[in-house]
Structure formats: structure tokens, C-alpha cells
C-alpha positions in Angstrom: 13.7 1.8 9.8 12.0 -1.2 11.5 13.6 -1.6 14.9 13.3 -5.4 14.8 15.2 -5.6 11.5 17.8 -3.2 13.0 18.4 -5.5 16.0 18.5 -8.6 13.7 21.2 -7.1 11.6 23.2 -5.9 14.7 23.3 -9.5 16.0 24.7 -11.0 12.8 28.3 -12.1 13.0 30.1 -11.6 9.6 32.7 -14.2 10.6 30.2 -17.0 10.8 29.3 -19.1 7.8 26.9 -17.5 5.4 23.4 -18.6 6.4 21.5 -20.8 3.9 18.0 -20.0 5.2 16.1 -16.9 4.1 15.7 -14.1 5.1 18.7 -14.7 7.5 21.0 -15.0 4.4 19.9 -11.6 3.1 20.4 -9.9 6.4 23.9 -11.3 6.5 24.6 -9.7 3.1 22.9 -6.5 4.1 25.3 -6.2 7.0 28.3 -7.1 4.8 27.4 -4.4 2.3 26.7 -1.9 5.1 30.3 -2.2 6.2 31.5 -1.4 2.7 29.2 1.6 2.3 30.2 2.9 5.8 33.9 2.7 4.9 33.5 4.2 1.5 31.4 7.0 2.9 34.1 7.8 5.4 36.7 7.8 2.7 34.7 10.2 0.5 33.6 12.3 3.4 30.0 12.2 2.4 27.0 9.9 2.6 26.4 7.5 -0.4 23.2 8.1 -2.4 20.9 5.7 -4.1 18.3 6.3 -6.8 15.6 3.8 -7.7 13.7 4.5 -10.9 10.5 2.5 -11.6 8.9 1.7 -14.9 5.5 0.0 -15.2 2.8 -1.2 -12.9 1.9 -1.2 -9.2 3.6 -4.5 -8.8 6.9 -2.9 -9.9 6.2 0.1 -7.7 5.9 -2.3 -4.7 9.0 -4.2 -5.7 10.9 -0.8 -5.8 9.8 -0.1 -2.3 11.4 -3.3 -1.2 14.6 -2.5 -3.2 14.8 0.9 -1.6 14.2 -0.6 1.9 17.2 -3.0 1.4 19.4 -0.1 0.0 18.6 2.1 3.0 19.4 -0.7 5.4 22.7 -1.1 3.6 23.4 2.6 4.3 22.5 4.4 1.1 20.4 7.6 1.3 17.6 8.0 -1.2 17.9 10.7 -3.9 15.9 11.7 -6.9 19.0 12.3 -9.0 20.4 9.6 -11.2 23.9 11.0 -10.6 24.0 8.7 -7.5 26.4 6.2 -6.1 23.9 3.4 -6.7 21.3 3.6 -9.5 18.8 0.8 -10.2 16.2 0.7 -13.0 13.2 -1.5 -12.2 12.0 -2.2 -15.7 8.8 -3.0 -17.5 8.4 -4.8 -20.8 4.6 -4.8 -21.4 5.1 -2.5 -24.4 8.0 -1.9 -26.8 8.5 1.7 -25.8 9.3 0.7 -22.2 12.4 -1.1 -23.5 13.4 1.9 -25.6 13.0 4.3 -22.6 15.5 2.2 -20.6 18.1 2.2 -23.4 17.8 6.0 -23.6 18.3 6.3 -19.8 21.4 4.0 -19.9 22.9 6.1 -22.7 22.6 9.3 -20.7 23.8 7.7 -17.4 27.0 6.3 -18.9 28.9 9.6 -18.5 28.0 9.7 -14.8 29.6 6.2 -14.5 32.8 7.6 -16.0 32.9 10.5 -13.5 32.1 8.4 -10.4 34.2 5.2 -10.4 32.4 4.0 -7.3 29.0 4.1 -9.0 27.0 0.9 -9.3 24.3 0.5 -11.9 21.8 -2.3 -11.6 18.9 -3.4 -13.8 16.0 -5.6 -12.7 12.3 -6.3 -13.4 10.3 -7.7 -16.2 12.5 -6.6 -19.1 15.5 -8.5 -17.6 13.5 -11.7 -18.0 13.9 -11.3 -21.8 17.0 -13.1 -23.1 17.3 -10.7 -26.1 17.2 -7.6 -23.9 19.9 -9.0 -21.6 22.1 -9.9 -24.6 21.8 -6.4 -25.9 22.8 -4.9 -22.6 25.8 -7.2 -22.3 26.9 -6.2 -25.7 26.1 -2.4 -25.9 26.0 -1.3 -22.2 28.9 -3.1 -20.6 29.2 -0.6 -17.8 26.1 -2.1 -16.2 27.1 -3.9 -13.0 24.2 -6.1 -11.9 21.3 -7.6 -13.8 18.5 -9.6 -12.1 14.9 -10.4 -12.8 11.5 -10.5 -11.2 11.9 -13.6 -9.1 14.8 -12.7 -6.9 14.2 -9.1 -6.0 14.9 -10.1 -2.4 18.6 -11.0 -3.3 19.7 -7.4 -4.0 22.2 -7.2 -1.1 23.7 -10.6 -2.0 24.1 -9.5 -5.6 25.7 -6.2 -4.5 28.1 -8.3 -2.4 28.9 -10.5 -5.4 29.7 -7.4 -7.4 32.0 -6.0 -4.8 34.0 -9.2 -5.0 34.1 -9.3 -8.8 35.1 -7.1 -11.7 32.6 -8.8 -14.0 28.9 -8.0 -14.7 26.7 -10.0 -12.3 23.8 -11.6 -14.0 21.2 -13.6 -12.0 18.1 -14.4 -14.0 15.6 -17.1 -12.9 13.2 -18.6 -15.3 10.6 -19.2 -12.5 10.4 -19.8 -8.8 8.1 -21.1 -6.1 9.9 -19.1 -3.4 8.4 -16.2 -1.5 10.7 -14.6 1.0 9.0 -12.7 3.8 10.2 -10.2 6.4 12.5 -8.1 4.4 12.9 -4.3 4.6 10.5 -2.0 2.8 10.7 1.8 2.4 7.2 3.0 1.6 6.5 6.0 -0.6 3.5 7.0 1.6 3.1 6.7 5.3 -0.7 6.4 5.2 -1.3 3.9 2.4 0.6 0.9 1.0 0.5 -1.8 -1.6 0.5 -5.4 -0.3 1.4 -8.3 -2.6 -1.0 -11.2 -2.0 0.3 -13.3 -4.9 2.9 -13.3 -7.7 2.9 -14.5 -11.3 0.1 -15.3 -13.7 -1.4 -18.4 -15.3 -3.8 -16.8 -17.8 -1.5 -16.5 -20.9 -3.5 -13.8 -22.7 -2.1 -14.1 -26.3 -0.9 -10.4 -26.3 0.7 -10.4 -22.9 4.3 -11.0 -21.9 3.6 -11.0 -18.1 3.3 -14.8 -17.5 6.7 -15.3 -19.3 8.5 -12.7 -17.2 6.6 -13.0 -13.9 6.3 -16.7 -13.9 3.4 -19.0 -12.7 1.0 -18.0 -10.0 2.0 -18.4 -6.4 -0.1 -17.1 -3.5 1.2 -15.9 -0.1 0.0 -17.5 3.1 -3.1 -15.6 4.3 -1.7 -15.4 7.8 1.5 -13.7 6.5 -0.7 -11.2 4.6 -2.8 -10.3 7.6 0.3 -10.0 9.8 1.9 -7.6 7.3 -1.2 -5.5 7.1 -1.5 -5.4 10.9 2.1 -4.1 11.1 1.4 -1.5 8.5 -1.7 -0.3 10.4 0.4 0.0 13.6 2.8 2.1 11.5 0.0 4.6 10.4 -1.4 3.0 7.3 -5.2 3.5 6.8 -5.5 2.2 3.2 -4.1 -0.8 1.6 -4.0 -2.0 -2.1 -4.0 -5.7 -2.5 -1.8 -6.6 -5.5 -1.8 -9.5 -7.9 -1.9 -10.0 -11.6 -5.2 -11.7 -11.1 -6.4 -11.4 -7.5 -9.4 -13.7 -8.2 -7.0 -16.6 -8.6 -5.6 -16.0 -5.1 -5.3 -19.2 -3.0 -5.3 -21.8 -5.7 -1.7 -22.7 -5.0 -2.2 -23.0 -1.3 -2.8 -26.3 0.5 -5.6 -24.5 2.3 -7.6 -23.3 -0.6 -8.5 -19.8 0.8 -10.4 -17.8 -1.7 -9.9 -14.1 -2.4 -13.2 -13.3 -0.9 -12.3 -15.2 2.3 -9.0 -13.3 2.5 -10.9 -10.0 2.2 -13.2 -11.1 5.1 -10.1 -11.7 7.3 -8.5 -8.4 6.3 -11.7 -6.5 7.1 -11.4 -7.6 10.7 -8.1 -5.7 11.2 -8.8 -2.8 13.6 -7.5 0.6 12.5 -7.6 -0.3 8.8 -10.0 2.1 7.1 -9.9 1.2 3.4 -9.2 -1.8 1.2 -8.6 -1.7 -2.5 -7.4 -4.4 -4.9 -5.9 -4.7 -8.4 -6.5 -6.5 -10.7 -9.5 -8.8 -10.9 -10.1 -10.9 -14.1 -13.6 -11.1 -15.5 -13.4 -14.8 -16.2 -13.5 -15.9 -12.6 -14.8 -13.0 -10.6 -17.1 -14.8 -8.2 -20.6 -14.2 -6.7 -18.9 -14.7 -3.3 -16.6 -11.7 -4.0 -19.5 -9.5 -5.1 -21.4 -10.4 -1.9 -18.4 -9.7 0.3 -17.9 -6.3 -1.3 -21.6 -5.5 -1.0 -21.6 -6.1 2.7 -18.2 -4.6 3.4 -17.7 -1.3 5.3 -14.0 -1.1 4.2 -13.7 -2.3 0.6 -13.8 0.7 -1.6 -16.7 1.0 -4.1 -14.4 0.8 -7.1 -13.6 -2.0 -9.4 -11.1 -2.0 -12.3 -12.5 -4.7 -14.6 -10.4 -5.0 -17.8 -12.5 -5.8 -20.9 -9.7 -5.4 -23.5 -12.1 -5.8 -26.4 -15.9 -5.9 -26.8 -15.8 -8.4 -29.6 -16.3 -12.0 -28.5 -14.3 -13.2 -31.6 -11.3 -11.0 -30.6 -11.6 -12.0 -26.9 -11.3 -15.6 -28.0 -8.1 -14.8 -30.0 -6.8 -12.9 -27.0 -7.4 -16.1 -24.9 -9.4 -14.1 -22.3 -11.8 -17.0 -21.5 -15.0 -14.9 -21.5 -17.1 -13.3 -24.1 -19.0 -10.0 -24.5 -22.2 -11.4 -23.0 -20.5 -12.9 -20.0 -18.8 -9.6 -19.3 -21.9 -7.4 -19.6 -23.9 -9.9 -17.4 -21.1 -9.6 -14.8 -21.2 -5.8 -14.8 -25.0 -5.9 -14.4 -24.6 -8.2 -11.4 -22.0 -5.9 -9.8 -24.1 -2.8 -10.4 -27.2 -4.5 -9.0 -25.4 -5.4 -5.8 -23.6 -2.0 -5.5 -25.4 0.8 -7.5 -22.9 3.4 -6.4 -19.8 1.5 -7.6 -17.3 3.1 -10.0 -16.1 0.8 -12.8 -13.0 1.4 -14.8 -11.4 -0.7 -17.5 -8.5 -1.4 -19.9 -9.1 -1.5 -23.7 -6.7 -2.5 -26.5 -7.3 -1.1 -30.0 -5.9 -2.8 -33.1 -5.4 -6.4 -31.9 -4.5 -8.6 -34.9 -7.6 -9.4 -37.0 -9.7 -6.7 -35.5 -12.3 -5.7 -38.0 -14.5 -2.5 -38.1 -17.4 -4.7 -36.8 -15.2 -5.9 -33.9 -14.3 -2.4 -33.0 -18.0 -1.3 -33.0 -18.6 -4.1 -30.5 -16.1 -2.5 -28.2 -17.8 0.9 -28.6 -21.1 -0.9 -27.8 -19.7 -2.2 -24.5 -18.3 1.2 -23.6 -21.8 2.7 -24.1 -23.6 0.0 -22.2 -21.2 -0.1 -19.2 -20.7 3.7 -19.0 -17.2 3.4 -17.5 -16.2 6.1 -15.1 -12.8 6.1 -17.0 -10.9 3.8 -19.2 -7.2 3.2 -19.9 -7.0 2.9 -23.6 -4.0 1.3 -25.4 -2.8 0.8 -28.9 -1.9 -2.9 -29.4 1.9 -3.3 -29.0 3.5 -6.4 -30.6 5.5 -8.2 -28.0 8.0 -10.7 -29.3 7.5 -14.1 -27.6 3.7 -13.9 -27.4 1.3 -15.8 -29.7 -0.3 -12.5 -30.9 3.0 -11.3 -32.3 3.0 -13.9 -35.0 -0.7 -13.7 -35.8 -1.8 -12.8 -39.3 -3.8 -9.7 -40.2 -1.8 -7.2 -38.2 -3.6 -3.9 -38.3 -2.1 -0.9 -40.1 -1.0 2.1 -37.8 -3.4 4.4 -39.8 -6.4 2.2 -39.0 -5.4 1.7 -35.4 -4.9 5.4 -34.8 -8.3 6.3 -36.3 -10.1 3.8 -34.1 -8.1 4.8 -31.1 -9.2 8.4 -31.5 -12.8 7.4 -31.9 -12.7 5.3 -28.8 -11.1 8.0 -26.8 -13.8 10.5 -28.0 -16.5 8.0 -26.9 -15.0 7.4 -23.5 -14.7 11.1 -22.8 -18.2 11.8 -24.1 -19.7 9.2 -21.7 -17.6 10.2 -18.8 -18.6 13.9 -19.2 -22.3 12.9 -19.2 -22.0 10.8 -16.0 -19.6 13.2 -14.3 -21.1 15.4 -11.6 -23.7 12.9 -10.4 -22.3 13.3 -6.9 -22.3 17.1 -6.8 -23.8 18.3 -3.5 -23.0 15.1 -1.6 -20.8 14.8 1.4 -18.1 12.1 0.9 -15.1 10.8 2.7 -11.7 11.4 1.0 -8.3 10.2 2.0 -6.0 13.3 1.7 -3.0 12.3 -0.3 -1.0 15.4 -1.1 -0.8 19.1 -1.7 -2.4 19.9 -5.1 0.5 20.1 -7.7 -1.1 23.0 -9.6 -2.5 25.1 -6.6 -0.7 24.8 -3.3 -3.7 26.3 -1.5 -5.6 23.1 -2.3 -5.3 19.6 -1.1 -5.9 16.5 -3.2 -8.0 13.7 -1.8 -9.2 10.4 -3.2 -12.7 9.2 -2.7 -13.7 5.6 -2.2 -14.7 5.3 -5.8 -11.1 6.3 -6.8 -12.1 9.8 -8.1 -10.1 12.8 -6.9 -11.4 15.9 -5.2 -9.5 19.1 -4.6 -10.4 21.4 -1.8 -8.9 24.2 0.4 -6.7 23.0 3.2 -3.1 22.5 4.4 -0.5 19.7 4.6 -1.5 18.8 8.2 -4.5 16.9 6.6 -2.3 14.5 4.6 -3.0 10.9 5.5 -6.3 11.7 7.1 -9.8 10.7 5.9 -12.0 13.8 6.0 -15.6 14.7 5.0 -15.7 16.8 1.9 -18.8 18.4 0.2 -18.6 18.2 -3.6 -19.4 21.6 -5.0 -18.3 21.4 -8.7 -17.6 18.7 -11.2 -14.6 19.2 -13.5 -15.2 16.0 -15.5 -12.6 13.5 -14.1 -12.4 15.2 -10.7 -14.3 17.4 -8.2 -13.8 20.7 -6.4 -15.1 20.6 -2.9 -14.8 22.1 0.6 -14.1 20.6 4.0 -17.3 20.0 5.9 -15.9 21.7 9.0 -15.5 24.9 6.9 -19.0 25.0 5.5 
């Protein structure tokens, strides 16, 4: 727990008028809810437990750390079990199956709600920004207590307080916001690495994507606030940070002081004690020469770039509203590789976008062969109601999509297997992340290029950056040995 936050909460007088200014308002509600949790815990003779389940992307993961931080300040103890006193599902809606997964979980948890009358169930995140989804929950899952969206994550304590004062379902959905609330509690999953939001929302409106509709318009955080947050994280033991945004290349455009993403990276690099910088996700349409130059000269920015192509066909890219074509993308990759020959490039690819012909698909395979991605996240097109692509003609049949998807997967694996092992024999630096889940005598580390390496060691190495010699390639990962044990 952050001691400054602890003191701030202690100094709040619950008899005073509710503060209007953030984050003071939320700390007021945190203390109010803390009193409730304390009394109920004493009545039940046990601590109250909270479970936070996250669906979706790294942005959602970071949001969940904030939610858990608030819950722990309120007095809940974290648990992996959904049979908890407070359960919150942080939802995703990028694909249809994400919605169905939530409905399945709600169906299973309804019995727990009947057994535990004190249980509070909350839903938040991207799916809650969809009016149809909220209407279905109101009708079919009336036992849900709190529903809120992506723009008011910081209001969790206030919403819990509202629920404690009401027998009705609390629904607080904002269409959009320009508000960014700083200095709220966060409970990180890892002590040695952390995500850091540098911006929220998206202005790109790719025709297949629901994100701009559920995350709202772009808004960038103040660079000084970002640097200050990272400095605090480093003092707390963090050695690697992941800068998060739907399109980090757009960072700074909503600020009065038009700081670019590259300029922000330069300032972050100056932070003493920070060892590694990663970011997710850049958009090919506006990845600048300035950014490439900053990466090239950096000692801390990892040699890895996730650069989504989505399709190799210029015609499909136009229908997707990606604002670049195949030639632009390939020229950009050439420029990046010329500046940093050792860089690892990964991507996202969608198969079966409406109107995709065999010729369009072959263009995608051509890009895969030319770029030689280290790995690729491949997806079957998922129709999302509310996006332009959902109403496009020439929707592709599942049989054709699956056949193309399998061909793409085979090509990606073939190329990866040929390029894998190029670093065998080298000594590299790896951030030790965990005990290997399949073999407890091995540790798992992540190299700067985002590739994993497994090597003999013990848990005392977790969180440290160590030198590892790469002995064997296993395709998508390496087996190595600590240099001190050669």
C-alpha cells in the first residue's frame, strides 16, 4: 500500500461535505466503503475477499490493477476464487466470443450470489459501453449490482457507496470523457514491471473495430505526470515499463504542448534506475522517422516492435480505413530494419474481412514472406455490430475463412521456424519473470526482442536482468544457461 495514500485517507473526515474535486472525492468514498467492509468483516468473523477477472487487452489489464488497488484500499483481500464477497468482471468486446464468455460466467456465478447475501457483482469495461449488452444484463442477469464502462474506472468506490445505499442496480455509463484522474491506488501484478497508460481512446475508426466507440476519443496524459508515475514505480522496484495506448504514435496531439511520442520517450529514458522501455501499440500510418531515430539511439527501448498490418492487400486496407497501403507498410519495415537490423517485428493479421478475394489473401501471404515476422497474432474476422464492416456486402463464408486461416498459420510457422535460432550461441540479457510453469527447475526470462528463454535457476532471480547464453532454439523460445554458471 502506498503510504502517502494511506495518510491521505486517514485524514479524511466522513462528516464533511463530499469533495467535488478529484481524486479527493474518490478517497472520501474509499474511506466510507472501508468503514462498511470493516464492520461487515467483524460481523462475519473473517476478512472480505475480492476477485477481479480481466478479459481482453493490456489496457484492460492495467485498468484491473487500478480496480484492485481501490478494492484493497477499501479493505478487501484479493482472491483467485469467484466465490468472493466482491466480484468484478472487466470486459472486452473486440470479438463476439468475449461477450458470450461473460454471459457464461454470470450464469455460473448466480448460485454464489444466492448463497452469499453480502456478495456484490460488478461489470465494467468495453462491453458495458454497448447499449444492447447492458439491456440484456438488466433483463437476464438482474442479480448484477453495478455496471460501469471504460471512462469512469476511477469511480469504483463511489459506485460501491451508491450501491450500499440502494437496493437497485447501479448503472453509470458515459459515452465519452475528457477527464483523466491521476494519483489513485494501483495494485500491480508484478513488482518488477508495470504498464503505464500514456493516453486513452482512439481516433482511427478502423471499419472493423469497436474500440473508438467504447473507449472514446483520444486524450493524452500530461508528460510530466507520466514521468512522475514512472519515477515512483522505479523507486518501488520496477525495472521495465510498458507504455500503453491504442495508438501511441498519436500521443500528444490533444495536449496544449504538442509533445510527440518520440519526445516523451527521450524524457522517460532519462529516468535513473529504469532499465527497459516497451510500448504498445504503434500504428503504421503515422510511425515517424523521429521515433525510429530515437529507438535506434536508445539504450533502454527494447528492440521489439509490434506493427499491425491486418491485411497485405491495399484494397482491403482501404476498406478497413487503415490509411496506409501495402507499399507504405513494406517501406516502413525496410526503414526500421535498416536502422535496427536486430529488431524483432511482430504483427496482427485479420483473415476473412468482407470482400477479401483469393488475390487479396495472397497479398497478405506476400507481406508475411517479405517481412519475415518473428511471430504474428492471426485472427478470423469477427463481425461487430455497430462498426461499418458489419454491414458491408460480400461477407466471406466460414469455410473459406477457415481454409485461408490455416494456410496463413502454416506460412507464419514455416517462416518463424526458418528464422528461429539465429541467436543461438549469443549471450543476451533477460528479465527473469517467473518460475517455468512446466519445469520448476527452470526460470523463464524475456529478452529485449520479446522472445522467451528458459534456463536453470531459482526464484531469487525473479525481477532481475541477467546474462544468459542461448544454447538451443525451440522455435518460439530458447533454452539457455546463466553466464555465471558456464
